[in-house]
DRENTORRO-574202 format. One record per atom (N, C-alpha, C): residue number from 1; x, y, z. Coordinates in nm, 4 decimals. Atoms other than C-alpha are relative to their C-alpha. Example, Ala and Ser with C-alpha at 12.3 -4.5 7.8 and 13.67 -1.06 7.14 Angstrom:
<bavexs>
BAVEX,resi,x,y,z
BAVEX,1,0.0890,-0.1190,0.0000
BAVEX,1,1.2300,-0.4500,0.7800
BAVEX,1,0.0900,0.1200,0.0000
BAVEX,2,-0.0820,-0.1190,-0.0060
BAVEX,2,1.3670,-0.1060,0.7140
BAVEX,2,-0.0770,0.1090,0.0730
</bavexs>
This chain:
<bavexs>
BAVEX,resi,x,y,z
BAVEX,1,0.0922,-0.1091,0.0151
BAVEX,1,-0.0046,-0.0032,-0.0063
BAVEX,1,0.0910,0.1277,0.0070
BAVEX,2,-0.0784,-0.1235,-0.0041
BAVEX,2,0.1367,0.3406,-0.0872
BAVEX,2,-0.0977,0.1182,0.0284
BAVEX,3,0.0841,-0.1167,-0.0259
BAVEX,3,-0.0044,0.6560,0.0541
BAVEX,3,0.0495,0.1169,-0.0782
BAVEX,4,-0.0398,-0.1205,0.0859
BAVEX,4,0.0046,0.9569,-0.1796
BAVEX,4,0.0336,0.1109,0.0819
BAVEX,5,-0.0226,-0.1157,-0.0780
BAVEX,5,-0.0063,1.2142,0.0944
BAVEX,5,-0.0084,-0.0280,0.1455
BAVEX,6,0.0177,0.0323,-0.1493
BAVEX,6,0.0476,1.2047,0.4615
BAVEX,6,-0.0917,0.0886,0.0435
BAVEX,7,0.1000,-0.0941,-0.0439
BAVEX,7,-0.2054,1.3576,0.6816
BAVEX,7,0.0600,0.1362,0.0291
BAVEX,8,-0.0569,-0.1288,-0.0384
BAVEX,8,0.0311,1.6241,0.8046
BAVEX,8,0.0221,0.0903,-0.1230
BAVEX,9,-0.0110,-0.0634,0.1252
BAVEX,9,0.1034,1.7160,0.4450
BAVEX,9,-0.1255,0.0711,-0.0430
BAVEX,10,0.1260,-0.0442,0.0385
BAVEX,10,-0.2672,1.7366,0.3735
BAVEX,10,-0.0317,0.1274,0.0695
BAVEX,11,0.0433,-0.1202,-0.0818
BAVEX,11,-0.3335,1.9632,0.6682
BAVEX,11,0.0843,0.1282,-0.0332
BAVEX,12,-0.0811,-0.1071,0.0191
BAVEX,12,-0.0452,2.1905,0.5894
BAVEX,12,-0.0255,0.0630,-0.1276
BAVEX,13,0.0132,-0.0307,0.1492
BAVEX,13,-0.1135,2.2113,0.2151
BAVEX,13,-0.1474,-0.0043,-0.0464
BAVEX,14,0.1336,0.0370,0.0349
BAVEX,14,-0.4943,2.1686,0.2237
BAVEX,14,-0.0400,0.0930,-0.1265
BAVEX,15,0.0371,-0.0733,0.1302
BAVEX,15,-0.5428,2.4677,-0.0309
BAVEX,15,0.0680,-0.0347,-0.1202
BAVEX,16,-0.0808,0.0430,0.1159
BAVEX,16,-0.2798,2.3368,-0.2523
BAVEX,16,-0.0312,-0.1275,-0.0615
BAVEX,17,0.0263,0.1368,0.0529
BAVEX,17,-0.4150,1.9940,-0.3002
BAVEX,17,-0.1301,-0.0096,-0.0876
BAVEX,18,0.1064,0.0012,0.0933
BAVEX,18,-0.6489,2.0712,-0.5770
BAVEX,18,0.0159,-0.1107,-0.1053
BAVEX,19,-0.0038,0.1045,0.1070
BAVEX,19,-0.7113,1.8539,-0.8880
BAVEX,19,0.1377,-0.0153,-0.0645
BAVEX,20,-0.1258,0.0032,0.0596
BAVEX,20,-0.3882,1.9616,-1.0520
BAVEX,20,0.1141,-0.0674,0.0739
BAVEX,21,-0.1047,0.0567,-0.0885
BAVEX,21,-0.1697,1.8863,-0.7587
BAVEX,21,-0.0090,-0.1484,0.0206
BAVEX,22,0.0225,0.1388,-0.0194
BAVEX,22,-0.3296,1.5488,-0.6997
BAVEX,22,0.0282,-0.0796,-0.1332
BAVEX,23,-0.0307,0.0729,0.1249
BAVEX,23,-0.3107,1.4486,-1.0649
BAVEX,23,0.1509,-0.0161,-0.0173
BAVEX,24,-0.1423,0.0036,0.0142
BAVEX,24,0.0581,1.5464,-1.0780
BAVEX,24,0.0670,-0.1103,0.0819
BAVEX,25,-0.0531,0.0904,-0.1028
BAVEX,25,0.1331,1.3474,-0.7619
BAVEX,25,-0.0146,-0.1504,-0.0462
BAVEX,26,0.0405,0.1362,0.0356
BAVEX,26,-0.0723,1.0313,-0.8923
BAVEX,26,0.0967,-0.0324,-0.1235
BAVEX,27,-0.0806,0.0387,0.1036
BAVEX,27,0.1109,1.0448,-1.2278
BAVEX,27,0.1405,-0.0343,0.0280
BAVEX,28,-0.1414,0.0164,-0.0474
BAVEX,28,0.4497,1.0780,-1.0620
BAVEX,28,0.0165,-0.1368,0.0710
BAVEX,29,-0.0113,0.1216,-0.0781
BAVEX,29,0.3862,0.7833,-0.8299
BAVEX,29,-0.0102,-0.1217,-0.1050
BAVEX,30,0.0317,0.0876,0.0867
BAVEX,30,0.2430,0.5743,-1.1031
BAVEX,30,0.1150,-0.0278,-0.0967
BAVEX,31,-0.1130,0.0099,0.0983
BAVEX,31,0.5267,0.6377,-1.3416
BAVEX,31,0.1206,-0.0749,0.0806
BAVEX,32,-0.1182,0.0567,-0.0731
BAVEX,32,0.7815,0.5427,-1.0657
BAVEX,32,-0.0234,-0.1580,0.0326
BAVEX,33,0.0314,0.1489,-0.0223
BAVEX,33,0.5987,0.2093,-0.9909
BAVEX,33,0.0153,-0.0731,-0.1372
BAVEX,34,-0.0056,0.0687,0.1262
BAVEX,34,0.5867,0.1253,-1.3607
BAVEX,34,0.1477,-0.0225,-0.0309
BAVEX,35,-0.1539,-0.0041,0.0312
BAVEX,35,0.9634,0.2118,-1.4069
BAVEX,35,0.0635,-0.0970,0.0852
BAVEX,36,-0.0512,0.0931,-0.0874
BAVEX,36,1.0584,0.0059,-1.1080
BAVEX,36,-0.0349,-0.1444,-0.0299
BAVEX,37,0.0462,0.1441,0.0481
BAVEX,37,0.8497,-0.2954,-1.2206
BAVEX,37,0.0724,-0.0380,-0.1254
BAVEX,38,-0.0758,0.0340,0.1180
BAVEX,38,1.0171,-0.2799,-1.5636
BAVEX,38,0.1468,-0.0326,0.0239
BAVEX,39,-0.1521,0.0138,-0.0298
BAVEX,39,1.3669,-0.2453,-1.4183
BAVEX,39,0.0171,-0.1320,0.0753
BAVEX,40,-0.0144,0.1364,-0.0654
BAVEX,40,1.3006,-0.5607,-1.1993
BAVEX,40,-0.0614,-0.1023,-0.0806
BAVEX,41,0.0535,0.1027,0.0849
BAVEX,41,1.1475,-0.7483,-1.4911
BAVEX,41,-0.1245,-0.0746,0.0687
BAVEX,42,0.1292,0.0568,-0.0617
BAVEX,42,0.8102,-0.7876,-1.2957
BAVEX,42,-0.1246,0.0687,-0.0605
BAVEX,43,0.1221,-0.0592,0.0451
BAVEX,43,0.4528,-0.7118,-1.3690
BAVEX,43,-0.0223,0.1275,0.0956
BAVEX,44,0.0313,-0.1214,-0.0943
BAVEX,44,0.3259,-0.3693,-1.2325
BAVEX,44,-0.0928,-0.0488,0.0964
BAVEX,45,0.0882,0.0269,-0.1066
BAVEX,45,0.1826,-0.4183,-0.8934
BAVEX,45,-0.1165,0.0940,0.0015
BAVEX,46,0.1164,-0.0778,-0.0250
BAVEX,46,-0.1613,-0.2870,-0.7900
BAVEX,46,0.0386,0.1113,0.1043
BAVEX,47,-0.0130,-0.1015,-0.1016
BAVEX,47,-0.1295,0.0531,-0.6189
BAVEX,47,-0.1258,0.0216,0.0676
BAVEX,48,0.1206,-0.0397,-0.0809
BAVEX,48,-0.3744,0.1115,-0.3387
BAVEX,48,0.0222,0.1179,0.0695
BAVEX,49,-0.0163,-0.1324,-0.0618
BAVEX,49,-0.4036,0.4720,-0.2355
BAVEX,49,-0.0866,0.0057,0.1240
BAVEX,50,0.0638,-0.0105,-0.1331
BAVEX,50,-0.5060,0.5209,0.1322
BAVEX,50,-0.0553,0.1374,0.0080
BAVEX,51,0.0698,-0.1326,0.0002
BAVEX,51,-0.7642,0.7861,0.1324
BAVEX,51,-0.0431,0.0489,0.1425
BAVEX,52,0.0430,-0.0281,-0.1406
BAVEX,52,-0.7871,0.8134,0.5163
BAVEX,52,0.0299,0.1587,0.0197
BAVEX,53,0.0017,-0.1402,-0.0290
BAVEX,53,-0.8658,1.1745,0.6257
BAVEX,53,0.0007,0.0966,-0.1258
BAVEX,54,0.0075,-0.0866,0.1265
BAVEX,54,-0.8900,1.2969,0.2615
BAVEX,54,-0.1484,-0.0044,-0.0302
BAVEX,55,0.1328,-0.0091,0.0358
BAVEX,55,-1.2193,1.4136,0.1332
BAVEX,55,-0.0306,-0.0838,-0.1146
BAVEX,56,0.0442,0.0810,0.1170
BAVEX,56,-1.4292,1.2258,-0.1222
BAVEX,56,0.0417,0.0741,-0.1422
BAVEX,57,-0.0414,-0.0735,0.1227
BAVEX,57,-1.3470,1.4936,-0.3830
BAVEX,57,0.1485,-0.0208,-0.0388
BAVEX,58,-0.1436,0.0398,0.0349
BAVEX,58,-0.9708,1.4188,-0.3495
BAVEX,58,0.0079,-0.1304,-0.0579
BAVEX,59,0.0033,0.1290,0.0645
BAVEX,59,-1.0529,1.0543,-0.4226
BAVEX,59,-0.0388,0.0092,-0.1409
BAVEX,60,0.0408,-0.0266,0.1393
BAVEX,60,-1.2358,1.1637,-0.7330
BAVEX,60,0.1155,0.0603,-0.0860
BAVEX,61,-0.0985,-0.0587,0.0889
BAVEX,61,-0.9505,1.3696,-0.8504
BAVEX,61,0.1169,-0.1202,-0.0188
BAVEX,62,-0.1053,0.0938,0.0215
BAVEX,62,-0.6992,1.0759,-0.7893
BAVEX,62,-0.0570,-0.1083,-0.0940
BAVEX,63,0.0647,0.0843,0.0930
BAVEX,63,-0.9429,0.8563,-0.9697
BAVEX,63,0.0088,0.0434,-0.1424
BAVEX,64,-0.0199,-0.0743,0.1256
BAVEX,64,-0.9529,1.0939,-1.2561
BAVEX,64,0.1323,-0.0079,-0.0534
BAVEX,65,-0.1279,-0.0090,0.0479
BAVEX,65,-0.5891,1.0836,-1.2744
BAVEX,65,0.0540,-0.1395,-0.0197
BAVEX,66,-0.0304,0.1357,0.0441
BAVEX,66,-0.5829,0.7104,-1.3214
BAVEX,66,-0.0008,-0.1129,0.1037
BAVEX,67,0.0060,0.0966,-0.0974
BAVEX,67,-0.6018,0.5356,-0.9880
BAVEX,67,-0.1356,-0.0722,0.0120
BAVEX,68,0.1258,0.0739,-0.0123
BAVEX,68,-0.8641,0.2664,-0.9300
BAVEX,68,-0.0193,-0.0619,0.1298
BAVEX,69,0.0125,0.0667,-0.1176
BAVEX,69,-0.7798,0.0985,-0.6010
BAVEX,69,0.0225,0.1117,0.1209
BAVEX,70,-0.0090,-0.0827,-0.1138
BAVEX,70,-0.8402,0.2901,-0.2775
BAVEX,70,-0.0277,-0.0677,0.1344
BAVEX,71,0.0079,0.0613,-0.1343
BAVEX,71,-0.8130,0.1874,0.0879
BAVEX,71,-0.0543,0.0836,0.1128
BAVEX,72,0.0380,-0.0795,-0.1179
BAVEX,72,-0.9842,0.2906,0.4051
BAVEX,72,-0.0048,-0.0931,0.1140
BAVEX,73,0.0017,0.0784,-0.1145
BAVEX,73,-0.9508,0.1722,0.7595
BAVEX,73,-0.1058,0.0070,0.0976
BAVEX,74,0.1282,-0.0128,-0.0790
BAVEX,74,-1.2815,0.2727,0.9158
BAVEX,74,-0.1167,-0.0257,-0.0786
BAVEX,75,0.1161,0.0433,0.0661
BAVEX,75,-1.5925,0.1054,0.8033
BAVEX,75,-0.0891,0.1125,-0.0457
BAVEX,76,0.1020,-0.1086,0.0132
BAVEX,76,-1.8173,0.4139,0.8412
BAVEX,76,0.0619,0.0967,-0.0992
BAVEX,77,-0.0692,-0.1018,0.0897
BAVEX,77,-1.5644,0.6438,0.6630
BAVEX,77,-0.0023,-0.0670,-0.1425
BAVEX,78,0.0135,0.0639,0.1193
BAVEX,78,-1.5441,0.3789,0.3821
BAVEX,78,-0.1321,0.0097,-0.0667
BAVEX,79,0.1495,0.0106,0.0503
BAVEX,79,-1.9278,0.3440,0.3507
BAVEX,79,-0.0281,0.1570,-0.0463
BAVEX,80,0.0509,-0.1356,0.0469
BAVEX,80,-1.9803,0.7229,0.3386
BAVEX,80,0.0753,0.0541,-0.1219
BAVEX,81,-0.0773,-0.0407,0.1235
BAVEX,81,-1.6919,0.7900,0.0869
BAVEX,81,-0.0393,-0.0786,-0.1213
BAVEX,82,0.0248,0.0756,0.1194
BAVEX,82,-1.7881,0.5062,-0.1359
BAVEX,82,-0.1375,0.0489,-0.0574
BAVEX,83,0.1338,-0.0526,0.0467
BAVEX,83,-2.1505,0.6369,-0.1490
BAVEX,83,0.0118,0.1406,-0.0713
BAVEX,84,-0.0224,-0.1456,0.0531
BAVEX,84,-2.0268,1.0007,-0.2199
BAVEX,84,0.0608,-0.0117,-0.1377
BAVEX,85,-0.0869,-0.0105,0.1235
BAVEX,85,-1.8009,0.8967,-0.5155
BAVEX,85,-0.0694,-0.1061,-0.1042
BAVEX,86,0.0484,0.1065,0.0820
BAVEX,86,-2.0253,0.6073,-0.6575
BAVEX,86,-0.0274,0.0319,-0.1445
BAVEX,87,0.0486,-0.0253,0.1234
BAVEX,87,-2.1715,0.7794,-0.9525
BAVEX,87,0.1122,0.0697,-0.0944
BAVEX,88,-0.1175,-0.0713,0.0640
BAVEX,88,-1.8389,0.9767,-1.0443
BAVEX,88,0.1116,-0.1067,-0.0341
BAVEX,89,-0.1203,0.0891,0.0196
BAVEX,89,-1.6056,0.6747,-1.0104
BAVEX,89,-0.0490,-0.1460,-0.0054
BAVEX,90,0.0721,0.1328,0.0162
BAVEX,90,-1.7806,0.3742,-1.1504
BAVEX,90,0.0857,-0.1169,0.0003
BAVEX,91,-0.0849,0.1105,0.0037
BAVEX,91,-1.4770,0.1549,-1.1822
BAVEX,91,0.0924,-0.0185,0.1282
BAVEX,92,-0.0814,-0.0038,-0.1197
BAVEX,92,-1.3377,0.2246,-0.8296
BAVEX,92,-0.0050,-0.1346,0.0699
BAVEX,93,-0.0052,0.1378,-0.0789
BAVEX,93,-1.2276,-0.0757,-0.6209
BAVEX,93,0.0521,0.0380,0.1392
BAVEX,94,-0.0332,-0.0363,-0.1334
BAVEX,94,-1.2337,-0.0152,-0.2521
BAVEX,94,0.0456,-0.1341,0.0817
BAVEX,95,-0.0736,0.1071,-0.0922
BAVEX,95,-1.0120,-0.2052,-0.0107
BAVEX,95,-0.0296,0.0427,0.1422
BAVEX,96,0.0156,-0.0368,-0.1465
BAVEX,96,-1.0931,-0.2233,0.3622
BAVEX,96,0.1253,-0.0569,0.0649
BAVEX,97,-0.1260,0.0369,-0.0447
BAVEX,97,-0.7568,-0.2229,0.5456
BAVEX,97,0.0113,0.0219,0.1485
BAVEX,98,-0.0109,-0.0130,-0.1356
BAVEX,98,-0.8514,-0.1727,0.9075
BAVEX,98,-0.0532,-0.1072,0.0707
BAVEX,99,0.0437,0.1084,-0.0889
BAVEX,99,-0.9533,-0.3868,1.2007
BAVEX,99,-0.1463,-0.0003,-0.0088
BAVEX,100,0.1560,0.0179,0.0169
BAVEX,100,-1.2994,-0.5290,1.1346
BAVEX,100,-0.0665,-0.0706,0.1204
BAVEX,101,0.0822,0.0437,-0.1130
BAVEX,101,-1.5454,-0.5800,1.4131
BAVEX,101,-0.1248,-0.0674,-0.0506
BAVEX,102,0.1084,0.0706,0.0580
BAVEX,102,-1.8153,-0.8314,1.3567
BAVEX,102,-0.1397,0.0801,-0.0078
BAVEX,103,0.1235,-0.0716,-0.0066
BAVEX,103,-2.0952,-0.5767,1.4406
BAVEX,103,0.0105,0.1050,-0.1179
BAVEX,104,-0.0119,-0.0971,0.1125
BAVEX,104,-1.9606,-0.3584,1.1457
BAVEX,104,-0.0115,-0.0699,-0.1341
BAVEX,105,-0.0098,0.0708,0.1366
BAVEX,105,-1.9788,-0.6315,0.8697
BAVEX,105,-0.1179,0.0320,-0.0878
BAVEX,106,0.1158,-0.0501,0.0831
BAVEX,106,-2.3294,-0.5380,0.7527
BAVEX,106,0.0160,0.1167,-0.0819
BAVEX,107,-0.0305,-0.1299,0.0499
BAVEX,107,-2.2309,-0.1849,0.6837
BAVEX,107,0.1038,-0.0341,-0.1050
BAVEX,108,-0.1213,0.0227,0.0959
BAVEX,108,-1.9006,-0.3185,0.5112
BAVEX,108,-0.0588,-0.0673,-0.1273
BAVEX,109,0.0398,0.0619,0.1096
BAVEX,109,-2.0772,-0.5496,0.2814
BAVEX,109,-0.0865,0.0850,-0.0877
BAVEX,110,0.0845,-0.0964,0.0823
BAVEX,110,-2.3071,-0.2749,0.1639
BAVEX,110,0.0745,0.1075,-0.0657
BAVEX,111,-0.0749,-0.1069,0.0580
BAVEX,111,-2.0175,-0.0634,0.0494
BAVEX,111,0.0019,-0.0217,-0.1506
BAVEX,112,-0.0082,0.0246,0.1504
BAVEX,112,-2.0460,-0.0003,-0.3280
BAVEX,112,0.1373,-0.0092,-0.0470
BAVEX,113,-0.1320,0.0241,0.0609
BAVEX,113,-1.7579,-0.1377,-0.5226
BAVEX,113,0.1010,-0.0543,0.1056
BAVEX,114,-0.1024,0.0610,-0.1026
BAVEX,114,-1.6044,-0.3175,-0.2151
BAVEX,114,0.0737,-0.1079,-0.0797
BAVEX,115,-0.0805,0.0924,0.0814
BAVEX,115,-1.3212,-0.5080,-0.3822
BAVEX,115,0.0664,-0.0971,0.0901
BAVEX,116,-0.0673,0.0778,-0.0750
BAVEX,116,-1.1278,-0.6595,-0.0968
BAVEX,116,-0.0003,0.0358,0.1540
BAVEX,117,-0.0246,-0.0139,-0.1400
BAVEX,117,-1.0972,-0.6998,0.2817
BAVEX,117,0.1449,-0.0525,0.0260
BAVEX,118,-0.1309,0.0234,-0.0298
BAVEX,118,-0.7331,-0.7009,0.3779
BAVEX,118,0.0445,-0.0461,0.1392
BAVEX,119,-0.0313,0.0097,-0.1461
BAVEX,119,-0.7511,-0.7711,0.7512
BAVEX,119,-0.0826,-0.1169,0.0620
BAVEX,120,0.0711,0.1021,-0.0531
BAVEX,120,-0.9218,-1.1006,0.7960
BAVEX,120,0.0906,-0.0685,0.1040
BAVEX,121,-0.0886,0.0555,-0.0977
BAVEX,121,-0.7911,-1.2661,1.1184
BAVEX,121,-0.0627,-0.1031,0.0695
BAVEX,122,0.0406,0.1219,-0.0662
BAVEX,122,-1.0220,-1.5426,1.2377
BAVEX,122,-0.1123,-0.0600,-0.0794
BAVEX,123,0.1179,0.0769,0.0692
BAVEX,123,-1.2643,-1.8133,1.1138
BAVEX,123,-0.1288,0.0530,0.0400
BAVEX,124,0.1334,-0.0587,-0.0391
BAVEX,124,-1.5427,-1.6504,1.3126
BAVEX,124,-0.0351,0.1221,-0.0921
BAVEX,125,0.0183,-0.1204,0.0764
BAVEX,125,-1.4970,-1.3287,1.1164
BAVEX,125,-0.0265,-0.0362,-0.1500
BAVEX,126,0.0129,0.0546,0.1394
BAVEX,126,-1.4546,-1.5213,0.7905
BAVEX,126,-0.1457,-0.0488,-0.0124
BAVEX,127,0.1395,0.0583,0.0232
BAVEX,127,-1.7874,-1.7068,0.8524
BAVEX,127,-0.0941,0.1152,0.0101
BAVEX,128,0.0907,-0.1204,-0.0066
BAVEX,128,-1.9568,-1.3740,0.9482
BAVEX,128,-0.0054,0.0789,-0.1236
BAVEX,129,-0.0087,-0.0897,0.1242
BAVEX,129,-1.8297,-1.1779,0.6495
BAVEX,129,-0.0595,-0.0894,-0.1044
BAVEX,130,0.0687,0.0969,0.1087
BAVEX,130,-1.9313,-1.4912,0.4251
BAVEX,130,-0.1496,0.0117,0.0053
BAVEX,131,0.1445,0.0020,-0.0197
BAVEX,131,-2.2727,-1.5003,0.5659
BAVEX,131,-0.0699,0.1438,-0.0443
BAVEX,132,0.0485,-0.1165,0.0382
BAVEX,132,-2.3261,-1.1317,0.5242
BAVEX,132,0.0034,0.0224,-0.1421
BAVEX,133,-0.0215,-0.0082,0.1270
BAVEX,133,-2.1823,-1.1254,0.1903
BAVEX,133,-0.0862,-0.0688,-0.0822
BAVEX,134,0.0933,0.0844,0.0871
BAVEX,134,-2.4039,-1.4036,0.0526
BAVEX,134,-0.1470,0.0532,0.0000
BAVEX,135,0.1297,-0.0557,0.0026
BAVEX,135,-2.7122,-1.2136,0.1554
BAVEX,135,-0.0020,0.1420,-0.0507
BAVEX,136,0.0149,-0.1312,0.0613
BAVEX,136,-2.6078,-0.8842,-0.0031
BAVEX,136,-0.0230,-0.0081,-0.1495
BAVEX,137,0.0256,-0.0114,0.1434
BAVEX,137,-2.6554,-0.7755,-0.3601
BAVEX,137,0.1213,-0.0098,-0.0763
BAVEX,138,-0.1307,0.0199,0.0706
BAVEX,138,-2.2927,-0.8469,-0.4529
BAVEX,138,-0.0122,-0.1296,-0.0814
BAVEX,139,0.0089,0.1079,0.0852
BAVEX,139,-2.2605,-1.0837,-0.7455
BAVEX,139,0.1176,-0.0848,-0.0187
BAVEX,140,-0.1359,0.0729,0.0206
BAVEX,140,-1.9050,-1.2152,-0.7058
BAVEX,140,0.0511,-0.0389,0.1310
BAVEX,141,-0.0730,0.0306,-0.1278
BAVEX,141,-1.6863,-1.3771,-0.4323
BAVEX,141,0.0774,0.1284,0.0432
BAVEX,142,-0.0733,-0.1174,-0.0565
BAVEX,142,-1.5403,-1.1211,-0.1930
BAVEX,142,0.1425,-0.0468,0.0082
BAVEX,143,-0.1390,0.0283,-0.0129
BAVEX,143,-1.1586,-1.1105,-0.2102
BAVEX,143,0.0471,0.0229,0.1391
BAVEX,144,-0.0499,-0.0194,-0.1414
BAVEX,144,-0.9887,-1.1350,0.1325
BAVEX,144,0.1595,-0.0272,0.0004
BAVEX,145,-0.1380,0.0268,-0.0394
BAVEX,145,-0.6353,-1.1290,0.2649
BAVEX,145,0.0070,-0.0291,0.1497
BAVEX,146,-0.0140,0.0337,-0.1455
BAVEX,146,-0.5388,-1.2825,0.5977
BAVEX,146,0.0998,0.1006,0.0569
BAVEX,147,-0.0914,-0.0832,-0.0700
BAVEX,147,-0.3756,-1.0490,0.8447
BAVEX,147,0.0588,-0.0901,0.1092
BAVEX,148,-0.0701,0.0816,-0.0906
BAVEX,148,-0.1061,-1.2205,1.0423
BAVEX,148,0.0884,0.0930,0.0989
BAVEX,149,-0.0765,-0.0692,-0.1049
BAVEX,149,0.0398,-1.0804,1.3744
BAVEX,149,0.1306,-0.0742,0.0196
BAVEX,150,-0.1330,0.0705,-0.0024
BAVEX,150,0.4067,-1.1880,1.3227
BAVEX,150,0.0718,0.0353,0.1287
BAVEX,151,-0.0823,-0.0409,-0.1121
BAVEX,151,0.5301,-0.9953,1.6254
BAVEX,151,-0.0604,-0.0616,0.1358
BAVEX,152,0.0549,0.0638,-0.1223
BAVEX,152,0.2951,-1.1573,1.8757
BAVEX,152,-0.0466,0.0959,0.1031
BAVEX,153,0.0384,-0.1126,-0.0934
BAVEX,153,0.2193,-0.8172,2.0371
BAVEX,153,-0.1500,-0.0135,0.0208
BAVEX,154,0.1466,0.0129,-0.0447
BAVEX,154,-0.1161,-0.8242,2.2205
BAVEX,154,-0.0885,0.1148,-0.0579
BAVEX,155,0.0754,-0.1038,0.0446
BAVEX,155,-0.2097,-0.4836,2.0965
BAVEX,155,-0.0076,0.0108,-0.1506
BAVEX,156,0.0018,-0.0023,0.1393
BAVEX,156,-0.1670,-0.5784,1.7303
BAVEX,156,-0.1025,-0.0951,-0.0451
BAVEX,157,0.1065,0.0860,0.0505
BAVEX,157,-0.4391,-0.7384,1.5229
BAVEX,157,0.0583,-0.1045,-0.0916
BAVEX,158,-0.0407,0.1045,0.0953
BAVEX,158,-0.4121,-1.0592,1.3053
BAVEX,158,0.0017,-0.1328,0.0729
BAVEX,159,-0.0112,0.1280,-0.0614
BAVEX,159,-0.4001,-1.4215,1.3618
BAVEX,159,0.1439,-0.0356,0.0191
BAVEX,160,-0.1476,0.0410,-0.0236
BAVEX,160,-0.0838,-1.5886,1.5057
BAVEX,160,0.0390,-0.0718,-0.1245
BAVEX,161,-0.0571,0.0757,0.1131
BAVEX,161,0.1463,-1.7391,1.2430
BAVEX,161,-0.0280,-0.1405,0.0022
BAVEX,162,0.0357,0.1480,0.0049
BAVEX,162,0.0732,-2.0885,1.3691
BAVEX,162,-0.1493,-0.0370,-0.0339
BAVEX,163,0.1326,0.0095,0.0391
BAVEX,163,-0.2934,-2.0409,1.2936
BAVEX,163,-0.0357,0.0458,-0.1380
BAVEX,164,0.0135,-0.0397,0.1323
BAVEX,164,-0.2528,-1.8976,0.9604
BAVEX,164,-0.0467,-0.1054,-0.0957
BAVEX,165,0.0382,0.1130,0.0898
BAVEX,165,-0.2612,-2.2198,0.7639
BAVEX,165,-0.1489,-0.0558,0.0156
BAVEX,166,0.1418,0.0361,-0.0238
BAVEX,166,-0.5868,-2.3293,0.9331
BAVEX,166,-0.1012,0.0893,-0.0456
BAVEX,167,0.1027,-0.0969,0.0520
BAVEX,167,-0.7565,-1.9988,0.8690
BAVEX,167,-0.0006,0.0027,-0.1633
BAVEX,168,0.0127,-0.0017,0.1597
BAVEX,168,-0.6621,-2.0148,0.4888
BAVEX,168,-0.0741,-0.1122,-0.0341
BAVEX,169,0.0726,0.1146,0.0311
BAVEX,169,-0.7908,-2.3624,0.4754
BAVEX,169,-0.1428,0.0112,0.0251
BAVEX,170,0.1372,-0.0263,-0.0355
BAVEX,170,-1.1185,-2.2569,0.6510
BAVEX,170,-0.0633,0.0893,-0.1188
BAVEX,171,0.0495,-0.0955,0.1056
BAVEX,171,-1.1563,-1.9705,0.3927
BAVEX,171,-0.0209,-0.0744,-0.1251
</bavexs>
């Protein structure tokens, strides 16, 4: 995941972050990613722009500049932003990148153009998400990534490394 602007930069330069500035930044980052991929003889990776604390209009500007994948880490913020840009950004692909609580899954599966949940950490959450997804209006399987807590820190989210294989098999 690559963040195009840090929150502090956004707050300092709020008036300067119009469509032209966003477009220039997006083109610069995309060009750098492409050049790096070519130099490494690799396919171009997917760039996910984290739009945390940026307004929906900034998402639209970045979308118009060529980005299609955007990440949010709060369900409610993702839901409201996705609704706000839905008609202007018809090919947008939203990634949920935050900690998911089971009581928020209904709101999450109703997000227009939800592409992926990147923080799946338990079979209970996988089952809840699957149950909610299957009753939604979505017409395709939901893409998920398993979050693994490799440090073992109690305040970090993710399954433990030794539980990862079982979780993947469950999914």
